[in-house]
N, CA, C and O atoms as a GROMACS GRO file, in nm:
protein
  636
    1UNK      N    1   6.310   8.825  10.602
    1UNK     CA    2   6.249   8.889  10.581
    1UNK      C    3   6.326   8.981  10.427
    1UNK      O    4   6.448   9.000  10.432
    2UNK      N    5   6.265   9.021  10.326
    2UNK     CA    6   6.302   9.034  10.162
    2UNK      C    7   6.392   9.161  10.218
    2UNK      O    8   6.405   9.210  10.330
    3UNK      N    9   6.460   9.196  10.060
    3UNK     CA   10   6.547   9.321  10.102
    3UNK      C   11   6.483   9.397  10.026
    3UNK      O   12   6.395   9.353   9.952
    4UNK      N   13   6.522   9.542  10.032
    4UNK     CA   14   6.444   9.675  10.004
    4UNK      C   15   6.457   9.640   9.841
    4UNK      O   16   6.552   9.592   9.780
    5UNK      N   17   6.331   9.681   9.799
    5UNK     CA   18   6.345   9.684   9.679
    5UNK      C   19   6.418   9.756   9.525
    5UNK      O   20   6.395   9.845   9.443
    6UNK      N   21   6.519   9.646   9.557
    6UNK     CA   22   6.634   9.678   9.446
    6UNK      C   23   6.678   9.601   9.395
    6UNK      O   24   6.728   9.514   9.465
    7UNK      N   25   6.685   9.586   9.260
    7UNK     CA   26   6.751   9.462   9.189
    7UNK      C   27   6.939   9.490   9.184
    7UNK      O   28   6.992   9.599   9.164
    8UNK      N   29   7.000   9.376   9.206
    8UNK     CA   30   7.164   9.369   9.221
    8UNK      C   31   7.166   9.234   9.104
    8UNK      O   32   7.164   9.114   9.133
    9UNK      N   33   7.169   9.286   8.984
    9UNK     CA   34   7.229   9.114   8.927
    9UNK      C   35   7.333   9.056   8.969
    9UNK      O   36   7.415   9.136   9.013
   10UNK      N   37   7.365   8.939   8.973
   10UNK     CA   38   7.465   8.900   8.971
   10UNK      C   39   7.519   8.869   8.791
   10UNK      O   40   7.451   8.836   8.694
   11UNK      N   41   7.661   8.897   8.803
   11UNK     CA   42   7.716   8.939   8.638
   11UNK      C   43   7.779   8.774   8.603
   11UNK      O   44   7.862   8.774   8.512
   12UNK      N   45   7.749   8.638   8.665
   12UNK     CA   46   7.833   8.561   8.629
   12UNK      C   47   7.814   8.466   8.554
   12UNK      O   48   7.866   8.354   8.544
   13UNK      N   49   7.684   8.557   8.469
   13UNK     CA   50   7.672   8.454   8.331
   13UNK      C   51   7.737   8.555   8.217
   13UNK      O   52   7.771   8.505   8.110
   14UNK      N   53   7.756   8.706   8.239
   14UNK     CA   54   7.792   8.854   8.182
   14UNK      C   55   7.726   8.827   8.050
   14UNK      O   56   7.777   8.755   7.964
   15UNK      N   57   7.610   8.890   8.037
   15UNK     CA   58   7.518   8.869   7.929
   15UNK      C   59   7.630   8.964   7.806
   15UNK      O   60   7.744   9.005   7.830
   16UNK      N   61   7.566   8.975   7.700
   16UNK     CA   62   7.669   9.030   7.640
   16UNK      C   63   7.683   9.164   7.640
   16UNK      O   64   7.792   9.220   7.629
   17UNK      N   65   7.578   9.221   7.651
   17UNK     CA   66   7.586   9.370   7.746
   17UNK      C   67   7.669   9.428   7.852
   17UNK      O   68   7.682   9.548   7.878
   18UNK      N   69   7.718   9.338   7.905
   18UNK     CA   70   7.798   9.341   8.019
   18UNK      C   71   8.009   9.313   7.892
   18UNK      O   72   8.106   9.388   7.885
   19UNK      N   73   7.994   9.238   7.856
   19UNK     CA   74   8.126   9.276   7.770
   19UNK      C   75   8.141   9.372   7.762
   19UNK      O   76   8.207   9.405   7.861
   20UNK      N   77   8.108   9.510   7.659
   20UNK     CA   78   8.166   9.629   7.686
   20UNK      C   79   8.172   9.686   7.765
   20UNK      O   80   8.239   9.790   7.766
   21UNK      N   81   8.083   9.630   7.895
   21UNK     CA   82   8.147   9.747   8.056
   21UNK      C   83   8.246   9.639   8.099
   21UNK      O   84   8.290   9.692   8.201
   22UNK      N   85   8.296   9.546   8.090
   22UNK     CA   86   8.360   9.504   8.144
   22UNK      C   87   8.520   9.496   8.054
   22UNK      O   88   8.617   9.442   8.108
   23UNK      N   89   8.529   9.549   7.932
   23UNK     CA   90   8.616   9.587   7.895
   23UNK      C   91   8.651   9.714   7.922
   23UNK      O   92   8.768   9.744   7.944
   24UNK      N   93   8.539   9.812   7.924
   24UNK     CA   94   8.568   9.921   7.978
   24UNK      C   95   8.638   9.964   8.114
   24UNK      O   96   8.701  10.066   8.142
   25UNK      N   97   8.609   9.861   8.183
   25UNK     CA   98   8.646   9.889   8.362
   25UNK      C   99   8.795   9.805   8.359
   25UNK      O  100   8.865   9.832   8.456
   26UNK      N  101   8.848   9.716   8.274
   26UNK     CA  102   9.002   9.651   8.258
   26UNK      C  103   9.062   9.755   8.149
   26UNK      O  104   9.184   9.762   8.137
   27UNK      N  105   8.997   9.816   8.087
   27UNK     CA  106   9.129   9.935   8.008
   27UNK      C  107   9.087  10.027   8.083
   27UNK      O  108   9.139  10.124   8.027
   28UNK      N  109   9.036  10.064   8.159
   28UNK     CA  110   9.039  10.202   8.272
   28UNK      C  111   9.127  10.183   8.360
   28UNK      O  112   9.220  10.253   8.399
   29UNK      N  113   9.077  10.047   8.399
   29UNK     CA  114   9.200  10.062   8.549
   29UNK      C  115   9.377   9.998   8.478
   29UNK      O  116   9.470   9.990   8.558
   30UNK      N  117   9.394   9.966   8.358
   30UNK     CA  118   9.508   9.947   8.298
   30UNK      C  119   9.556  10.126   8.281
   30UNK      O  120   9.666  10.179   8.298
   31UNK      N  121   9.477  10.162   8.257
   31UNK     CA  122   9.558  10.270   8.198
   31UNK      C  123   9.557  10.374   8.302
   31UNK      O  124   9.609  10.485   8.301
   32UNK      N  125   9.483  10.311   8.398
   32UNK     CA  126   9.525  10.394   8.548
   32UNK      C  127   9.627  10.373   8.577
   32UNK      O  128   9.704  10.469   8.576
   33UNK      N  129   9.677  10.247   8.614
   33UNK     CA  130   9.829  10.209   8.619
   33UNK      C  131   9.901  10.239   8.517
   33UNK      O  132   9.987  10.152   8.531
   34UNK      N  133   9.944  10.317   8.390
   34UNK     CA  134  10.016  10.355   8.334
   34UNK      C  135  10.048  10.226   8.250
   34UNK      O  136  10.164  10.222   8.209
   35UNK      N  137   9.976  10.130   8.220
   35UNK     CA  138  10.007  10.000   8.195
   35UNK      C  139   9.989  10.002   7.998
   35UNK      O  140   9.900  10.059   7.936
   36UNK      N  141  10.080   9.937   7.951
   36UNK     CA  142  10.053   9.865   7.828
   36UNK      C  143   9.966   9.761   7.851
   36UNK      O  144   9.944   9.722   7.966
   37UNK      N  145   9.898   9.698   7.727
   37UNK     CA  146   9.852   9.579   7.704
   37UNK      C  147   9.936   9.471   7.754
   37UNK      O  148   9.910   9.408   7.856
   38UNK      N  149  10.044   9.452   7.675
   38UNK     CA  150  10.197   9.360   7.640
   38UNK      C  151  10.210   9.335   7.814
   38UNK      O  152  10.203   9.223   7.865
   39UNK      N  153  10.238   9.506   7.918
   39UNK     CA  154  10.271   9.463   8.028
   39UNK      C  155  10.202   9.369   8.153
   39UNK      O  156  10.243   9.308   8.252
   40UNK      N  157  10.070   9.397   8.086
   40UNK     CA  158   9.970   9.334   8.133
   40UNK      C  159   9.990   9.197   8.140
   40UNK      O  160  10.019   9.125   8.235
   41UNK      N  161   9.969   9.172   8.022
   41UNK     CA  162   9.974   9.070   7.969
   41UNK      C  163  10.088   8.955   8.055
   41UNK      O  164  10.062   8.865   8.134
   42UNK      N  165  10.209   9.001   8.004
   42UNK     CA  166  10.322   8.954   8.060
   42UNK      C  167  10.345   8.931   8.236
   42UNK      O  168  10.431   8.854   8.279
   43UNK      N  169  10.266   8.999   8.312
   43UNK     CA  170  10.232   9.033   8.443
   43UNK      C  171  10.166   8.872   8.463
   43UNK      O  172  10.202   8.773   8.525
   44UNK      N  173  10.057   8.902   8.384
   44UNK     CA  174   9.937   8.730   8.369
   44UNK      C  175  10.034   8.613   8.326
   44UNK      O  176  10.020   8.500   8.372
   45UNK      N  177  10.103   8.636   8.265
   45UNK     CA  178  10.153   8.504   8.179
   45UNK      C  179  10.065   8.475   8.106
   45UNK      O  180  10.005   8.372   8.134
   46UNK      N  181  10.029   8.535   8.011
   46UNK     CA  182   9.928   8.538   7.898
   46UNK      C  183   9.972   8.589   7.787
   46UNK      O  184  10.021   8.701   7.801
   47UNK      N  185   9.972   8.518   7.608
   47UNK     CA  186   9.988   8.599   7.534
   47UNK      C  187   9.927   8.739   7.482
   47UNK      O  188   9.805   8.754   7.478
   48UNK      N  189  10.010   8.836   7.444
   48UNK     CA  190   9.924   8.932   7.401
   48UNK      C  191   9.806   8.916   7.367
   48UNK      O  192   9.709   8.969   7.422
   49UNK      N  193   9.802   8.818   7.240
   49UNK     CA  194   9.699   8.834   7.181
   49UNK      C  195   9.567   8.798   7.310
   49UNK      O  196   9.487   8.888   7.337
   50UNK      N  197   9.558   8.681   7.370
   50UNK     CA  198   9.477   8.606   7.488
   50UNK      C  199   9.412   8.756   7.552
   50UNK      O  200   9.304   8.813   7.537
   51UNK      N  201   9.533   8.786   7.629
   51UNK     CA  202   9.467   8.890   7.702
   51UNK      C  203   9.413   9.033   7.632
   51UNK      O  204   9.364   9.114   7.711
   52UNK      N  205   9.419   9.069   7.488
   52UNK     CA  206   9.370   9.156   7.441
   52UNK      C  207   9.219   9.086   7.448
   52UNK      O  208   9.110   9.134   7.481
   53UNK      N  209   9.258   8.949   7.400
   53UNK     CA  210   9.111   8.919   7.408
   53UNK      C  211   9.000   8.923   7.528
   53UNK      O  212   8.879   8.946   7.532
   54UNK      N  213   9.105   8.886   7.630
   54UNK     CA  214   9.030   8.912   7.786
   54UNK      C  215   9.002   9.047   7.744
   54UNK      O  216   8.902   9.061   7.673
   55UNK      N  217   9.079   9.165   7.777
   55UNK     CA  218   9.031   9.309   7.780
   55UNK      C  219   8.917   9.335   7.706
   55UNK      O  220   8.846   9.424   7.751
   56UNK      N  221   8.879   9.280   7.603
   56UNK     CA  222   8.792   9.329   7.480
   56UNK      C  223   8.655   9.287   7.519
   56UNK      O  224   8.556   9.328   7.458
   57UNK      N  225   8.647   9.167   7.668
   57UNK     CA  226   8.572   9.152   7.707
   57UNK      C  227   8.506   9.003   7.660
   57UNK      O  228   8.401   8.959   7.708
   58UNK      N  229   8.568   8.951   7.581
   58UNK     CA  230   8.600   8.815   7.473
   58UNK      C  231   8.532   8.699   7.605
   58UNK      O  232   8.562   8.703   7.725
   59UNK      N  233   8.445   8.610   7.543
   59UNK     CA  234   8.430   8.535   7.646
   59UNK      C  235   8.335   8.561   7.786
   59UNK      O  236   8.276   8.659   7.830
   60UNK      N  237   8.353   8.412   7.834
   60UNK     CA  238   8.274   8.404   7.968
   60UNK      C  239   8.360   8.468   8.065
   60UNK      O  240   8.483   8.463   8.060
   61UNK      N  241   8.293   8.526   8.153
   61UNK     CA  242   8.320   8.560   8.299
   61UNK      C  243   8.462   8.478   8.330
   61UNK      O  244   8.432   8.359   8.338
   62UNK      N  245   8.581   8.494   8.348
   62UNK     CA  246   8.666   8.423   8.397
   62UNK      C  247   8.689   8.463   8.541
   62UNK      O  248   8.756   8.566   8.550
   63UNK      N  249   8.652   8.411   8.654
   63UNK     CA  250   8.676   8.457   8.757
   63UNK      C  251   8.831   8.477   8.810
   63UNK      O  252   8.871   8.572   8.878
   64UNK      N  253   8.932   8.333   8.750
   64UNK     CA  254   9.075   8.308   8.766
   64UNK      C  255   9.123   8.431   8.734
   64UNK      O  256   9.154   8.520   8.813
   65UNK      N  257   9.127   8.433   8.607
   65UNK     CA  258   9.139   8.549   8.529
   65UNK      C  259   9.132   8.684   8.563
   65UNK      O  260   9.225   8.764   8.552
   66UNK      N  261   9.034   8.705   8.600
   66UNK     CA  262   8.972   8.810   8.720
   66UNK      C  263   9.100   8.865   8.760
   66UNK      O  264   9.179   8.951   8.721
   67UNK      N  265   9.088   8.783   8.849
   67UNK     CA  266   9.158   8.792   9.004
   67UNK      C  267   9.363   8.806   8.938
   67UNK      O  268   9.458   8.855   8.998
   68UNK      N  269   9.359   8.756   8.831
   68UNK     CA  270   9.527   8.732   8.756
   68UNK      C  271   9.546   8.899   8.745
   68UNK      O  272   9.625   8.969   8.809
   69UNK      N  273   9.436   8.943   8.631
   69UNK     CA  274   9.420   9.083   8.631
   69UNK      C  275   9.463   9.196   8.716
   69UNK      O  276   9.553   9.278   8.700
   70UNK      N  277   9.346   9.173   8.840
   70UNK     CA  278   9.357   9.218   8.949
   70UNK      C  279   9.536   9.252   9.025
   70UNK      O  280   9.601   9.354   9.046
   71UNK      N  281   9.557   9.119   9.043
   71UNK     CA  282   9.676   9.128   9.098
   71UNK      C  283   9.829   9.166   9.003
   71UNK      O  284   9.938   9.200   9.048
   72UNK      N  285   9.784   9.141   8.838
   72UNK     CA  286   9.854   9.197   8.774
   72UNK      C  287   9.848   9.405   8.743
   72UNK      O  288   9.909   9.490   8.678
   73UNK      N  289   9.780   9.399   8.801
   73UNK     CA  290   9.743   9.582   8.807
   73UNK      C  291   9.736   9.642   8.923
   73UNK      O  292   9.718   9.763   8.936
   74UNK      N  293   9.752   9.542   9.036
   74UNK     CA  294   9.738   9.599   9.161
   74UNK      C  295   9.585   9.712   9.250
   74UNK      O  296   9.561   9.806   9.326
   75UNK      N  297   9.514   9.584   9.146
   75UNK     CA  298   9.349   9.643   9.196
   75UNK      C  299   9.262   9.572   9.212
   75UNK      O  300   9.286   9.475   9.141
   76UNK      N  301   9.157   9.558   9.271
   76UNK     CA  302   9.056   9.524   9.329
   76UNK      C  303   8.940   9.455   9.253
   76UNK      O  304   8.852   9.518   9.194
   77UNK      N  305   8.948   9.274   9.261
   77UNK     CA  306   8.897   9.207   9.183
   77UNK      C  307   8.734   9.195   9.207
   77UNK      O  308   8.653   9.167   9.119
   78UNK      N  309   8.701   9.223   9.357
   78UNK     CA  310   8.597   9.205   9.396
   78UNK      C  311   8.537   9.321   9.353
   78UNK      O  312   8.424   9.306   9.306
   79UNK      N  313   8.578   9.421   9.356
   79UNK     CA  314   8.539   9.564   9.320
   79UNK      C  315   8.498   9.561   9.137
   79UNK      O  316   8.412   9.636   9.090
   80UNK      N  317   8.573   9.468   9.058
   80UNK     CA  318   8.501   9.490   8.906
   80UNK      C  319   8.434   9.425   8.916
   80UNK      O  320   8.339   9.462   8.847
   81UNK      N  321   8.394   9.264   9.000
   81UNK     CA  322   8.281   9.231   8.917
   81UNK      C  323   8.185   9.279   9.025
   81UNK      O  324   8.075   9.226   9.011
   82UNK      N  325   8.192   9.382   9.152
   82UNK     CA  326   8.060   9.461   9.221
   82UNK      C  327   8.008   9.572   9.061
   82UNK      O  328   7.892   9.575   9.020
   83UNK      N  329   8.125   9.651   8.997
   83UNK     CA  330   8.116   9.670   8.921
   83UNK      C  331   7.975   9.662   8.786
   83UNK      O  332   7.874   9.730   8.763
   84UNK      N  333   8.033   9.554   8.732
   84UNK     CA  334   7.965   9.480   8.703
   84UNK      C  335   7.815   9.468   8.712
   84UNK      O  336   7.719   9.504   8.644
   85UNK      N  337   7.834   9.399   8.828
   85UNK     CA  338   7.645   9.428   8.882
   85UNK      C  339   7.567   9.539   8.902
   85UNK      O  340   7.445   9.546   8.914
   86UNK      N  341   7.684   9.660   8.904
   86UNK     CA  342   7.599   9.821   8.936
   86UNK      C  343   7.610   9.836   8.792
   86UNK      O  344   7.555   9.945   8.777
   87UNK      N  345   7.637   9.807   8.702
   87UNK     CA  346   7.646   9.863   8.566
   87UNK      C  347   7.707   9.952   8.516
   87UNK      O  348   7.679  10.022   8.418
   88UNK      N  349   7.828   9.951   8.610
   88UNK     CA  350   7.908  10.154   8.585
   88UNK      C  351   8.027  10.104   8.614
   88UNK      O  352   8.039  10.043   8.719
   89UNK      N  353   8.116  10.117   8.544
   89UNK     CA  354   8.302  10.143   8.593
   89UNK      C  355   8.353  10.196   8.730
   89UNK      O  356   8.453  10.152   8.786
   90UNK      N  357   8.263  10.305   8.782
   90UNK     CA  358   8.371  10.386   8.872
   90UNK      C  359   8.393  10.351   8.975
   90UNK      O  360   8.484  10.408   9.034
   91UNK      N  361   8.305  10.222   9.053
   91UNK     CA  362   8.320  10.154   9.158
   91UNK      C  363   8.497  10.120   9.166
   91UNK      O  364   8.586  10.168   9.237
   92UNK      N  365   8.498  10.018   9.064
   92UNK     CA  366   8.614   9.934   9.014
   92UNK      C  367   8.742  10.030   9.017
   92UNK      O  368   8.856   9.996   9.050
   93UNK      N  369   8.691  10.186   8.965
   93UNK     CA  370   8.804  10.279   9.012
   93UNK      C  371   8.838  10.291   9.154
   93UNK      O  372   8.935  10.236   9.207
   94UNK      N  373   8.747  10.371   9.213
   94UNK     CA  374   8.765  10.388   9.298
   94UNK      C  375   8.818  10.302   9.451
   94UNK      O  376   8.867  10.351   9.553
   95UNK      N  377   8.787  10.163   9.419
   95UNK     CA  378   8.841  10.051   9.491
   95UNK      C  379   8.958  10.048   9.441
   95UNK      O  380   9.030  10.008   9.533
   96UNK      N  381   9.039  10.072   9.326
   96UNK     CA  382   9.153   9.986   9.292
   96UNK      C  383   9.295  10.027   9.375
   96UNK      O  384   9.394   9.955   9.364
   97UNK      N  385   9.294  10.137   9.451
   97UNK     CA  386   9.389  10.115   9.566
   97UNK      C  387   9.377  10.128   9.702
   97UNK      O  388   9.478  10.152   9.768
   98UNK      N  389   9.245  10.115   9.770
   98UNK     CA  390   9.188  10.081   9.904
   98UNK      C  391   9.172   9.953   9.911
   98UNK      O  392   9.198   9.894  10.016
   99UNK      N  393   9.114   9.871   9.773
   99UNK     CA  394   9.034   9.754   9.796
   99UNK      C  395   8.947   9.749   9.871
   99UNK      O  396   8.941   9.652   9.946
  100UNK      N  397   8.846   9.857   9.878
  100UNK     CA  398   8.748   9.855   9.967
  100UNK      C  399   8.643   9.747   9.941
  100UNK      O  400   8.576   9.703  10.034
  101UNK      N  401   8.625   9.699   9.803
  101UNK     CA  402   8.558   9.552   9.794
  101UNK      C  403   8.593   9.462   9.861
  101UNK      O  404   8.525   9.397   9.941
  102UNK      N  405   8.692   9.450   9.835
  102UNK     CA  406   8.821   9.300   9.875
  102UNK      C  407   8.787   9.313  10.059
  102UNK      O  408   8.780   9.220  10.140
  103UNK      N  409   8.774   9.449  10.081
  103UNK     CA  410   8.784   9.417  10.250
  103UNK      C  411   8.683   9.397  10.285
  103UNK      O  412   8.669   9.283  10.329
  104UNK      N  413   8.568   9.482  10.288
  104UNK     CA  414   8.441   9.406  10.285
  104UNK      C  415   8.369   9.261  10.266
  104UNK      O  416   8.285   9.211  10.341
  105UNK      N  417   8.421   9.207  10.149
  105UNK     CA  418   8.430   9.100  10.137
  105UNK      C  419   8.519   9.011  10.268
  105UNK      O  420   8.458   8.923  10.328
  106UNK      N  421   8.604   9.029  10.289
  106UNK     CA  422   8.670   8.980  10.413
  106UNK      C  423   8.610   9.006  10.568
  106UNK      O  424   8.628   8.928  10.662
  107UNK      N  425   8.554   9.096  10.573
  107UNK     CA  426   8.462   9.141  10.693
  107UNK      C  427   8.352   9.036  10.698
  107UNK      O  428   8.311   8.982  10.800
  108UNK      N  429   8.312   9.016  10.579
  108UNK     CA  430   8.189   8.948  10.563
  108UNK      C  431   8.229   8.820  10.604
  108UNK      O  432   8.152   8.770  10.686
  109UNK      N  433   8.367   8.724  10.559
  109UNK     CA  434   8.426   8.615  10.572
  109UNK      C  435   8.425   8.583  10.740
  109UNK      O  436   8.375   8.485  10.796
  110UNK      N  437   8.488   8.687  10.796
  110UNK     CA  438   8.568   8.710  10.950
  110UNK      C  439   8.388   8.675  11.008
  110UNK      O  440   8.407   8.576  11.078
  111UNK      N  441   8.300   8.692  11.011
  111UNK     CA  442   8.132   8.748  11.045
  111UNK      C  443   8.118   8.607  11.069
  111UNK      O  444   8.094   8.541  11.170
  112UNK      N  445   8.147   8.567  10.894
  112UNK     CA  446   8.086   8.402  10.882
  112UNK      C  447   8.152   8.291  10.983
  112UNK      O  448   8.088   8.214  11.055
  113UNK      N  449   8.312   8.301  10.970
  113UNK     CA  450   8.362   8.213  11.045
  113UNK      C  451   8.356   8.233  11.181
  113UNK      O  452   8.365   8.134  11.253
  114UNK      N  453   8.343   8.332  11.226
  114UNK     CA  454   8.321   8.380  11.400
  114UNK      C  455   8.155   8.343  11.470
  114UNK      O  456   8.118   8.309  11.583
  115UNK      N  457   8.089   8.368  11.351
  115UNK     CA  458   7.970   8.284  11.432
  115UNK      C  459   7.848   8.134  11.348
  115UNK      O  460   7.747   8.070  11.378
  116UNK      N  461   7.947   8.147  11.235
  116UNK     CA  462   7.928   8.023  11.194
  116UNK      C  463   7.767   7.993  11.146
  116UNK      O  464   7.756   8.057  11.042
  117UNK      N  465   7.647   7.930  11.172
  117UNK     CA  466   7.532   7.903  11.156
  117UNK      C  467   7.444   8.001  11.210
  117UNK      O  468   7.322   8.008  11.190
  118UNK      N  469   7.497   8.057  11.264
  118UNK     CA  470   7.392   8.167  11.368
  118UNK      C  471   7.387   8.286  11.282
  118UNK      O  472   7.302   8.374  11.299
  119UNK      N  473   7.467   8.291  11.197
  119UNK     CA  474   7.443   8.365  11.097
  119UNK      C  475   7.357   8.446  10.992
  119UNK      O  476   7.352   8.560  10.945
  120UNK      N  477   7.268   8.277  10.977
  120UNK     CA  478   7.126   8.253  10.953
  120UNK      C  479   7.024   8.319  11.074
  120UNK      O  480   6.913   8.366  11.052
  121UNK      N  481   7.060   8.314  11.148
  121UNK     CA  482   6.971   8.409  11.256
  121UNK      C  483   6.943   8.583  11.273
  121UNK      O  484   6.854   8.654  11.322
  122UNK      N  485   7.079   8.605  11.199
  122UNK     CA  486   7.045   8.773  11.197
  122UNK      C  487   6.903   8.786  11.102
  122UNK      O  488   6.847   8.720  11.015
  123UNK      N  489   6.879   8.914  11.175
  123UNK     CA  490   6.757   8.961  11.092
  123UNK      C  491   6.799   9.063  10.986
  123UNK      O  492   6.860   9.163  11.024
  124UNK      N  493   6.762   9.037  10.810
  124UNK     CA  494   6.798   9.093  10.745
  124UNK      C  495   6.754   9.264  10.753
  124UNK      O  496   6.823   9.334  10.680
  125UNK      N  497   6.694   9.306  10.799
  125UNK     CA  498   6.690   9.436  10.847
  125UNK      C  499   6.814   9.505  10.942
  125UNK      O  500   6.875   9.608  10.912
  126UNK      N  501   6.835   9.427  11.057
  126UNK     CA  502   6.949   9.469  11.154
  126UNK      C  503   7.072   9.470  11.051
  126UNK      O  504   7.157   9.556  11.023
  127UNK      N  505   7.045   9.327  11.000
  127UNK     CA  506   7.248   9.345  10.879
  127UNK      C  507   7.248   9.491  10.786
  127UNK      O  508   7.350   9.558  10.776
  128UNK      N  509   7.137   9.525  10.730
  128UNK     CA  510   7.089   9.670  10.652
  128UNK      C  511   7.136   9.765  10.735
  128UNK      O  512   7.234   9.835  10.708
  129UNK      N  513   7.063   9.774  10.847
  129UNK     CA  514   7.127   9.902  10.915
  129UNK      C  515   7.226   9.864  10.997
  129UNK      O  516   7.245   9.948  11.086
  130UNK      N  517   7.299   9.765  11.002
  130UNK     CA  518   7.458   9.786  11.072
  130UNK      C  519   7.523   9.860  10.931
  130UNK      O  520   7.580   9.968  10.920
  131UNK      N  521   7.493   9.755  10.828
  131UNK     CA  522   7.615   9.841  10.703
  131UNK      C  523   7.563   9.964  10.657
  131UNK      O  524   7.648  10.032  10.599
  132UNK      N  525   7.463  10.007  10.664
  132UNK     CA  526   7.419  10.149  10.668
  132UNK      C  527   7.467  10.228  10.710
  132UNK      O  528   7.498  10.330  10.649
  133UNK      N  529   7.496  10.198  10.879
  133UNK     CA  530   7.596  10.342  10.988
  133UNK      C  531   7.726  10.327  11.001
  133UNK      O  532   7.801  10.408  11.056
  134UNK      N  533   7.776  10.155  10.918
  134UNK     CA  534   7.919  10.155  10.917
  134UNK      C  535   7.940  10.218  10.751
  134UNK      O  536   8.060  10.222  10.724
  135UNK      N  537   7.882  10.250  10.675
  135UNK     CA  538   7.930  10.321  10.576
  135UNK      C  539   7.864  10.440  10.583
  135UNK      O  540   7.942  10.530  10.553
  136UNK      N  541   7.777  10.473  10.604
  136UNK     CA  542   7.750  10.628  10.672
  136UNK      C  543   7.908  10.708  10.746
  136UNK      O  544   7.962  10.815  10.720
  137UNK      N  545   7.944  10.590  10.853
  137UNK     CA  546   8.076  10.681  10.886
  137UNK      C  547   8.144  10.665  10.792
  137UNK      O  548   8.191  10.768  10.745
  138UNK      N  549   8.175  10.547  10.730
  138UNK     CA  550   8.290  10.617  10.608
  138UNK      C  551   8.291  10.708  10.538
  138UNK      O  552   8.395  10.761  10.497
  139UNK      N  553   8.129  10.758  10.499
  139UNK     CA  554   8.135  10.843  10.381
  139UNK      C  555   8.148  10.971  10.447
  139UNK      O  556   8.212  11.054  10.382
  140UNK      N  557   8.078  11.030  10.625
  140UNK     CA  558   8.191  11.089  10.672
  140UNK      C  559   8.367  11.112  10.710
  140UNK      O  560   8.438  11.208  10.739
  141UNK      N  561   8.378  11.008  10.694
  141UNK     CA  562   8.568  11.042  10.696
  141UNK      C  563   8.614  11.063  10.544
  141UNK      O  564   8.730  11.100  10.522
  142UNK      N  565   8.512  11.037  10.426
  142UNK     CA  566   8.600  11.039  10.319
  142UNK      C  567   8.582  11.184  10.230
  142UNK      O  568   8.660  11.234  10.148
  143UNK      N  569   8.418  11.244  10.286
  143UNK     CA  570   8.430  11.355  10.311
  143UNK      C  571   8.476  11.449  10.383
  143UNK      O  572   8.486  11.564  10.340
  144UNK      N  573   8.522  11.405  10.531
  144UNK     CA  574   8.624  11.489  10.610
  144UNK      C  575   8.753  11.483  10.516
  144UNK      O  576   8.806  11.591  10.486
  145UNK      N  577   8.796  11.390  10.477
  145UNK     CA  578   8.953  11.408  10.380
  145UNK      C  579   8.943  11.493  10.277
  145UNK      O  580   9.045  11.496  10.208
  146UNK      N  581   8.847  11.570  10.239
  146UNK     CA  582   8.828  11.614  10.072
  146UNK      C  583   8.801  11.700  10.159
  146UNK      O  584   8.906  11.758  10.187
  147UNK      N  585   8.736  11.731  10.204
  147UNK     CA  586   8.702  11.849  10.265
  147UNK      C  587   8.710  11.893  10.404
  147UNK      O  588   8.612  11.903  10.477
  148UNK      N  589   8.869  11.928  10.449
  148UNK     CA  590   8.856  11.880  10.626
  148UNK      C  591   8.841  12.041  10.646
  148UNK      O  592   8.865  12.142  10.580
  149UNK      N  593   8.789  12.009  10.770
  149UNK     CA  594   8.684  12.136  10.832
  149UNK      C  595   8.742  12.093  10.985
  149UNK      O  596   8.801  11.989  11.014
  150UNK      N  597   8.703  12.222  11.086
  150UNK     CA  598   8.746  12.236  11.259
  150UNK      C  599   8.764  12.121  11.312
  150UNK      O  600   8.867  12.090  11.372
  151UNK      N  601   8.626  12.015  11.290
  151UNK     CA  602   8.655  11.905  11.313
  151UNK      C  603   8.777  11.807  11.312
  151UNK      O  604   8.813  11.720  11.391
  152UNK      N  605   8.808  11.836  11.242
  152UNK     CA  606   8.944  11.763  11.182
  152UNK      C  607   9.081  11.779  11.315
  152UNK      O  608   9.159  11.688  11.342
  153UNK      N  609   9.080  11.928  11.388
  153UNK     CA  610   9.139  11.965  11.432
  153UNK      C  611   9.299  12.037  11.376
  153UNK      O  612   9.282  12.068  11.258
  154UNK      N  613   9.434  12.070  11.417
  154UNK     CA  614   9.507  12.145  11.380
  154UNK      C  615   9.567  12.054  11.241
  154UNK      O  616   9.563  11.934  11.217
  155UNK      N  617   9.615  12.149  11.178
  155UNK     CA  618   9.671  12.042  11.062
  155UNK      C  619   9.826  11.935  11.096
  155UNK      O  620   9.930  11.957  11.158
  156UNK      N  621   9.788  11.853  11.042
  156UNK     CA  622   9.912  11.730  11.091
  156UNK      C  623   9.867  11.670  11.267
  156UNK      O  624   9.935  11.592  11.333
  157UNK      N  625   9.776  11.714  11.295
  157UNK     CA  626   9.721  11.617  11.464
  157UNK      C  627   9.632  11.490  11.414
  157UNK      O  628   9.554  11.484  11.320
  158UNK      N  629   9.674  11.383  11.518
  158UNK     CA  630   9.605  11.304  11.474
  158UNK      C  631   9.473  11.318  11.559
  158UNK      O  632   9.434  11.374  11.662
  159UNK      N  633   9.414  11.213  11.433
  159UNK     CA  634   9.203  11.171  11.487
  159UNK      C  635   9.224  11.116  11.638
  159UNK      O  636   9.126  11.082  11.704
   0.00000   0.00000   0.00000
């Protein structure tokens, strides 16, 4: 079954239009963490000039360097890659602390390990339905944390 009529380009080849976006993502994460370029360069084991070239979006997308950046800034490398595919920086920032995209990738990896070749037997509509349902529950949880209401019970009570 074909997926819904949505395009989600892979950022692997990183066309020149993605370089400024990558740069904005990396700078925004570094600044959110209150780090200087030199501090991130040191944590990544890079000379400052090499780090600055990376942060400027120079060269091809290097996943190992992106992972090193995520470790140096305690952010989510998978969310950075997804943000490039989405064409915006916000997802990477929203996932920096909770590592939501890395968790989603780990869940898929666990599913693959559990069912192996049977993963191919799952219908795309069912997969989409299950993801939509899980994301709906998470959205409800996020909204309840932002706008606490009567469903949350008395302040300080456990759910």
